[in-house]
C-alpha positions as CSV (number, residue, x, y, z in Angstrom):
1,M,-37.0,102.5,-122.2
2,R,-36.2,101.0,-118.8
3,P,-38.1,97.8,-117.9
4,S,-39.9,99.3,-114.9
5,C,-41.1,102.2,-117.0
6,L,-42.4,100.0,-119.7
7,L,-44.3,97.8,-117.2
8,Q,-45.8,100.8,-115.5
9,R,-47.0,102.1,-118.9
10,I,-48.7,98.7,-119.7
11,A,-50.5,98.8,-116.3
12,F,-51.6,102.5,-116.9
13,Y,-53.5,101.6,-120.1
14,A,-55.3,98.7,-118.4
15,Q,-58.6,100.1,-117.3
16,P,-59.9,102.2,-120.2
17,T,-59.3,99.5,-122.8
18,A,-60.9,96.8,-120.6
19,A,-64.0,99.0,-120.0
20,W,-64.5,99.8,-123.7
21,R,-64.2,96.1,-124.7
22,A,-66.6,95.1,-121.9
23,I,-69.2,97.5,-123.2
24,S,-68.7,96.5,-126.8
25,S,-69.1,92.8,-125.8
26,L,-72.7,93.4,-124.8
27,Y,-73.5,93.7,-128.5
28,S,-71.3,90.9,-129.8
29,G,-73.9,88.1,-129.5
30,V,-71.5,85.7,-127.7
31,I,-73.3,82.9,-125.8
32,D,-72.2,82.6,-122.2
33,V,-71.6,78.8,-121.9
34,F,-69.4,79.3,-118.8
35,D,-70.2,81.1,-115.6
36,R,-67.1,83.3,-115.4
37,R,-67.9,84.6,-111.9
38,A,-68.2,81.0,-110.6
39,K,-64.9,80.1,-112.3
40,R,-63.3,83.1,-110.6
41,R,-64.6,81.9,-107.2
42,Q,-63.4,78.3,-107.9
43,K,-59.9,79.5,-108.8
44,N,-59.7,81.8,-105.7
45,R,-60.6,78.8,-103.5
46,T,-57.6,76.9,-104.7
47,C,-55.3,79.0,-102.4
48,V,-57.4,79.6,-99.3
49,G,-59.4,77.7,-96.8
50,V,-57.4,74.4,-96.5
51,D,-54.8,73.2,-94.1
52,E,-52.7,71.3,-96.5
53,D,-50.3,72.8,-99.0
54,F,-52.3,73.8,-102.1
55,T,-49.2,73.3,-104.3
56,T,-49.8,69.5,-103.9
57,Y,-52.4,69.8,-106.6
58,H,-50.2,71.7,-109.1
59,Y,-48.8,68.5,-110.8
60,L,-50.9,68.7,-113.9
61,R,-50.5,72.5,-114.4
62,D,-46.8,72.3,-113.8
63,E,-46.4,69.5,-116.4
64,V,-48.4,71.4,-119.1
65,A,-46.6,74.6,-118.3
66,Y,-43.2,72.9,-118.7
67,R,-44.3,71.7,-122.2
68,V,-45.4,75.2,-123.1
69,V,-42.0,76.6,-122.2
70,D,-40.3,73.7,-124.0
71,R,-42.1,74.8,-127.2
72,M,-41.1,78.4,-126.6
73,R,-37.5,77.4,-126.4
74,D,-37.8,75.7,-129.8
75,V,-37.9,79.2,-131.2
76,S,-34.3,80.4,-131.4
77,R,-35.1,83.9,-130.1
78,S,-34.9,85.8,-126.8
79,F,-38.1,87.7,-126.2
80,E,-38.0,91.2,-124.8
81,L,-41.5,91.3,-123.3
82,G,-43.8,88.3,-122.6
83,L,-47.4,87.9,-121.4
84,D,-48.4,84.9,-119.2
85,L,-52.2,84.8,-119.9
86,G,-54.0,83.0,-117.2
87,C,-50.9,82.5,-115.1
88,G,-52.5,80.7,-112.2
89,H,-50.0,80.3,-109.4
90,G,-47.1,81.1,-111.7
91,H,-46.6,77.6,-113.3
92,I,-44.9,78.9,-116.4
93,V,-42.5,81.3,-114.6
94,Q,-41.0,78.3,-112.7
95,H,-39.6,76.9,-116.0
96,I,-38.2,80.1,-117.6
97,D,-35.0,82.0,-117.0
98,Q,-33.6,85.4,-117.8
99,Y,-32.3,84.2,-121.2
100,D,-35.9,83.4,-122.4
101,M,-37.3,87.0,-121.9
102,Q,-36.3,90.3,-120.4
103,Q,-39.7,91.3,-118.9
104,L,-42.9,89.5,-118.0
105,V,-46.5,90.4,-117.4
106,Q,-48.6,87.9,-115.4
107,C,-52.4,88.1,-115.4
108,D,-55.3,85.9,-114.2
109,L,-59.0,86.1,-113.7
110,A,-58.7,85.3,-110.0
111,E,-57.2,88.1,-107.9
112,K,-56.3,85.9,-104.9
113,V,-54.4,83.6,-107.2
114,I,-52.4,86.5,-108.6
115,L,-51.2,87.4,-105.1
116,T,-49.8,83.8,-104.6
117,S,-48.3,83.4,-108.1
118,H,-44.5,82.8,-108.3
119,V,-42.3,85.6,-109.5
120,H,-38.9,85.1,-111.2
121,Q,-36.2,87.0,-109.2
122,A,-34.2,87.8,-112.3
123,I,-37.1,88.9,-114.6
124,P,-38.9,92.2,-113.9
125,T,-42.6,91.2,-113.5
126,T,-45.9,93.0,-113.4
127,R,-49.0,91.1,-112.0
128,L,-52.4,92.2,-113.1
129,H,-56.0,91.1,-112.4
130,V,-57.3,90.6,-116.0
131,D,-60.1,88.7,-117.6
132,E,-58.9,86.6,-120.6
133,E,-61.9,87.7,-122.6
134,F,-61.0,91.4,-122.3
135,L,-57.3,92.1,-122.6
136,P,-56.5,95.6,-121.3
137,F,-53.4,96.1,-123.4
138,K,-52.5,98.3,-126.4
139,D,-51.9,96.8,-129.8
140,N,-48.4,95.7,-130.8
141,V,-46.9,95.4,-127.3
142,F,-45.8,91.9,-126.6
143,D,-43.2,89.7,-128.3
144,V,-44.7,86.5,-127.1
145,V,-47.9,85.5,-125.4
146,L,-48.0,82.2,-123.4
147,S,-51.1,80.6,-122.0
148,S,-51.3,77.3,-120.1
149,L,-54.7,75.6,-119.2
150,S,-56.7,78.8,-119.1
151,L,-58.4,79.5,-122.4
152,H,-60.7,76.4,-122.3
153,W,-62.9,78.4,-119.8
154,V,-63.3,81.4,-122.1
155,N,-66.8,82.0,-123.6
156,D,-65.6,84.0,-126.6
157,L,-62.6,82.0,-127.7
158,P,-62.4,83.6,-131.2
159,G,-62.5,87.1,-129.7
160,S,-59.8,86.2,-127.2
161,L,-57.5,84.8,-129.9
162,Q,-58.1,87.9,-132.0
163,Q,-57.1,90.1,-129.0
164,I,-54.0,88.1,-128.4
165,C,-53.0,88.6,-132.1
166,E,-53.6,92.3,-131.7
167,V,-51.5,92.8,-128.6
168,L,-48.6,90.9,-130.3
169,K,-45.9,92.8,-132.2
170,E,-45.4,91.9,-135.9
171,D,-43.8,88.4,-136.0
172,G,-44.8,87.9,-132.4
173,C,-45.5,84.4,-131.2
174,F,-48.5,82.9,-129.4
175,I,-47.9,79.5,-127.6
176,G,-50.8,78.0,-125.7
177,S,-52.2,74.8,-124.3
178,M,-55.7,73.9,-123.2
179,F,-57.9,70.9,-122.6
180,A,-59.2,69.4,-125.8
181,T,-62.3,67.3,-126.7
182,D,-62.5,63.9,-125.0
183,T,-60.7,65.1,-121.9
184,L,-61.9,63.1,-118.9
185,Y,-64.1,60.9,-121.2
186,E,-64.0,58.2,-118.6
187,L,-65.6,60.4,-116.0
188,R,-68.2,61.8,-118.4
189,S,-69.3,58.3,-119.6
190,S,-69.5,57.0,-116.0
191,F,-71.7,59.9,-114.9
192,L,-74.0,59.6,-117.9
193,L,-74.6,55.8,-117.4
194,A,-75.1,56.3,-113.6
195,E,-77.7,59.1,-114.1
196,Q,-79.6,57.1,-116.7
197,D,-79.7,54.1,-114.4
198,R,-80.5,56.0,-111.1
199,E,-82.4,59.1,-112.3
200,G,-83.6,58.4,-115.8
201,G,-81.9,61.4,-117.2
202,M,-78.5,63.1,-117.9
203,G,-76.8,66.2,-116.7
204,Q,-73.7,68.1,-117.9
205,H,-70.7,67.4,-115.6
206,I,-67.8,67.9,-117.9
207,S,-67.0,71.2,-119.7
208,P,-67.3,71.2,-123.5
209,F,-63.9,71.5,-125.0
210,T,-62.4,72.7,-128.3
211,S,-61.5,70.1,-131.0
212,M,-58.2,70.1,-132.9
213,Q,-60.1,70.8,-136.2
214,D,-62.0,73.8,-134.8
215,M,-58.8,75.3,-133.3
216,G,-57.1,75.4,-136.7
217,G,-59.9,77.4,-138.2
218,L,-60.1,79.8,-135.2
219,L,-56.4,80.6,-135.3
220,T,-56.5,81.4,-139.0
221,Q,-59.7,83.5,-138.6
222,S,-58.0,85.4,-135.7
223,G,-55.1,86.5,-138.0
224,F,-52.4,84.0,-137.1
225,N,-49.9,82.6,-139.7
226,L,-47.7,79.5,-139.7
227,T,-49.9,77.8,-137.2
228,T,-49.0,74.5,-135.5
229,I,-51.4,72.3,-133.6
230,D,-50.9,69.0,-131.9
231,I,-52.5,66.7,-129.3
232,D,-51.0,65.0,-126.3
233,D,-52.6,62.7,-123.7
234,I,-51.6,62.8,-120.1
235,V,-53.0,59.9,-118.1
236,V,-53.1,60.2,-114.3
237,N,-54.1,57.2,-112.1
238,Y,-56.2,57.8,-109.0
239,P,-57.3,55.4,-106.2
240,T,-61.0,56.1,-106.9
241,M,-63.2,58.6,-108.7
242,F,-63.6,60.6,-105.6
243,E,-59.9,61.5,-105.4
244,L,-60.1,62.6,-109.0
245,M,-63.0,64.9,-108.3
246,K,-61.2,66.3,-105.2
247,D,-58.1,67.0,-107.2
248,L,-60.1,68.7,-110.0
249,R,-61.7,71.0,-107.4
250,R,-58.4,71.9,-105.7
251,M,-56.9,72.6,-109.2
252,G,-59.8,75.0,-109.9
253,E,-61.0,72.8,-112.7
254,N,-64.4,71.8,-111.4
255,N,-67.5,72.4,-113.5
256,A,-68.4,76.0,-114.4
257,V,-71.0,75.5,-117.1
258,R,-74.0,77.7,-116.4
259,R,-76.5,74.8,-116.6
260,R,-74.5,72.6,-114.3
261,R,-76.3,70.6,-111.6
262,S,-76.1,72.2,-108.1
263,Y,-76.6,68.8,-106.4
264,I,-75.8,65.2,-107.2
265,P,-77.5,62.4,-105.2
266,R,-75.2,60.2,-103.2
267,E,-76.6,57.1,-104.9
268,T,-75.6,58.5,-108.3
269,L,-72.1,59.3,-107.2
270,I,-71.6,55.8,-105.8
271,A,-73.0,54.2,-109.0
272,A,-70.7,56.4,-111.2
273,A,-67.7,55.4,-109.1
274,A,-68.6,51.7,-109.5
275,I,-69.2,52.1,-113.3
276,Y,-65.9,54.0,-113.6
277,K,-63.9,51.2,-112.0
278,T,-65.7,48.5,-113.9
279,L,-65.3,50.0,-117.4
280,Y,-61.9,51.7,-117.1
281,G,-60.3,50.4,-113.9
282,N,-56.6,49.2,-113.9
283,E,-55.5,45.8,-112.7
284,D,-54.2,47.2,-109.4
285,G,-57.6,48.7,-108.5
286,S,-56.8,52.3,-109.5
287,I,-58.6,54.3,-112.2
288,P,-57.1,56.2,-115.1
289,A,-58.1,59.8,-116.0
290,T,-57.2,61.0,-119.4
291,F,-56.3,64.7,-119.9
292,R,-56.1,65.5,-123.6
293,I,-53.9,68.6,-124.1
294,L,-54.4,70.7,-127.2
295,S,-51.2,72.7,-127.9
296,V,-51.0,75.5,-130.4
297,I,-48.4,77.9,-131.9
298,G,-49.3,80.9,-134.1
299,W,-47.4,83.8,-135.4
300,K,-48.6,87.3,-136.1
301,P,-48.1,88.1,-139.8
302,S,-44.9,90.0,-140.8
303,K,-43.2,90.8,-144.1
304,S,-40.1,89.1,-142.7
305,Q,-41.8,85.7,-142.5
306,P,-41.4,83.1,-145.3
307,Q,-44.0,83.8,-148.0
308,P,-45.5,81.3,-150.4
309,A,-44.4,81.5,-154.0
310,A,-46.6,83.3,-156.5
311,R,-49.2,81.1,-158.2
312,G,-47.9,79.7,-161.4
313,S,-44.2,80.3,-160.6
314,S,-43.3,76.6,-160.3
315,V,-40.9,75.3,-162.9
316,V,-41.8,71.6,-162.3
317,S,-45.2,70.1,-162.8
318,L,-46.6,67.7,-160.2
319,K,-47.5,65.4,-163.1
320,D,-43.7,64.7,-163.6
321,L,-43.1,64.1,-159.8
322,E,-43.2,60.3,-160.1
323,E,-40.7,60.3,-163.0
324,I,-38.3,62.7,-161.1
325,V,-38.4,60.5,-158.0
326,S,-37.7,57.4,-160.1
327,N,-34.7,59.0,-161.8
328,D,-33.3,60.0,-158.4
329,R,-33.6,56.5,-157.2
330,R,-31.7,55.1,-160.2
331,K,-28.8,57.6,-159.6
332,T,-28.5,56.4,-156.0
């Protein structure tokens, strides 16, 4: 099948599947921690309404996307059809070439962001407005699914991971990165102390993130095999807390928790900035912001994958392991 025909076929099946999954989700019992409509508006604002170049604020997303592609290239395979889930402004596509995959589908929650996303000139690409919680694709379609800094805003993360596994072909690969627990812990701690001091209470300013331990279980429950999970810290220095908050807003990473505060008093903001610099400030007067990146790789099961040996088939007992190692050392 020609690339253009295949991409048109993918787009054709978008609406019916999405509508069906949206209806079924009403009975799934998923708790809406995040306001998805607010997140959609926040992401759309990242490309409109400012005089400066909005790509100035892509530094973190570009770095994480580069790391996602680097992990994909560790797989000695050229993929026929790939999905960039939560593509943003096309951060992943800037690091891939025609040798990595033959065709690509980009999708994002924000429709204005999709219109500004980069497209690779040598790779046939289809851009779709898609919610990560309701994937509008048939099963067994993609060879690889990539996702960079998108899934941490999903309410039903187990459901999204299960759908990703379903749309992958057998022996297909999912490679993703998202913010992990303790991301921006400096900002969170500073706001909590400032609010306790100035207002006598605490609000939720930083999104709850997934831990490394929870992610391992979620991948297994979603049907993935041969999973790999690791954590990286990216520390970015800012002049003050206010520049950090501005950059988060221009990245589309401002708070979207449903119970977030709509207004923060000026006194609380000033106190939080002072506490931030006192507790975590660098010697040069700047402040560090820690972004903890959770990176995952999972494979859809296939008979061609390495399988564990049958139980009881071992010819050497673990009780004799110490003696075997000692004998090997004597020989060397």
